[in-house]
C-alpha positions in Angstrom: 53.9 6.0 -59.8 55.4 6.0 -63.2 54.5 6.1 -66.5 55.9 6.2 -69.8 54.8 9.2 -72.0 54.5 6.5 -74.7 51.8 4.9 -73.3 48.4 5.2 -74.4 45.2 7.2 -72.4 41.5 7.8 -73.1 39.2 11.0 -73.1 36.3 12.1 -74.5 36.6 15.5 -75.7 34.3 18.4 -75.0 32.9 20.5 -77.7 35.8 22.6 -77.2 38.6 19.8 -76.9 36.9 18.3 -80.4 37.6 22.0 -82.1 41.0 22.2 -80.9 41.6 18.5 -82.1 40.2 19.5 -85.3 42.6 22.1 -85.6 45.5 20.9 -84.8 45.0 18.3 -88.0 43.9 20.8 -90.1 47.0 23.3 -89.4 48.7 20.3 -90.3 46.8 19.9 -93.7 45.1 16.7 -92.6 41.2 16.2 -91.9 39.2 15.0 -89.3 39.1 11.6 -91.1 42.8 11.7 -91.2 42.7 12.5 -87.4 40.1 9.4 -86.8 42.6 7.2 -88.6 45.7 8.2 -86.3 43.4 8.2 -83.0 41.1 5.5 -81.9 37.7 6.7 -81.4 35.3 4.0 -80.1 31.6 3.9 -80.5 31.1 5.4 -76.9 33.1 8.6 -77.6 36.1 7.7 -75.9 39.4 8.8 -78.2 42.8 7.1 -77.2 46.2 8.6 -77.8 49.7 8.1 -76.8 50.3 10.5 -73.3 53.0 12.5 -75.2 50.6 13.3 -78.1 47.7 14.3 -76.2 50.1 16.8 -74.4 51.4 17.9 -77.7 47.6 18.6 -78.8 46.0 19.7 -75.8 48.8 20.7 -73.8 48.1 24.7 -74.5 45.1 24.9 -73.0 45.6 22.8 -69.8 45.9 25.6 -67.2 44.1 26.6 -64.4 40.9 28.4 -65.4 41.4 27.3 -69.1 38.2 25.6 -71.1 37.8 22.4 -70.7 38.6 20.3 -72.9 38.2 16.6 -71.5 34.6 15.5 -70.2 34.7 16.1 -66.3 38.7 16.5 -66.9 39.0 13.0 -67.0 42.1 10.9 -68.5 41.5 7.5 -68.4 45.0 4.9 -67.9 43.0 1.9 -68.6 40.9 1.5 -71.5 37.2 1.6 -70.8 35.5 -1.0 -71.2 
């Protein structure tokens, strides 16, 4: 299986994941509203990111025994229905 890092993936964030996302944008001088303009969140809580951006924002928290940042540790490669 091959995946292009520009492909989109979908995740549901835990409270820690939401905090990391907000902190990432705040450190750039942007608000969570700016974040929502750049990344799509649907009514059921699925966030859409390009893979490279997901790795950029959350990569440092992805390690064995680290905090759970995605609900059920799931990353979807197809859009939720």
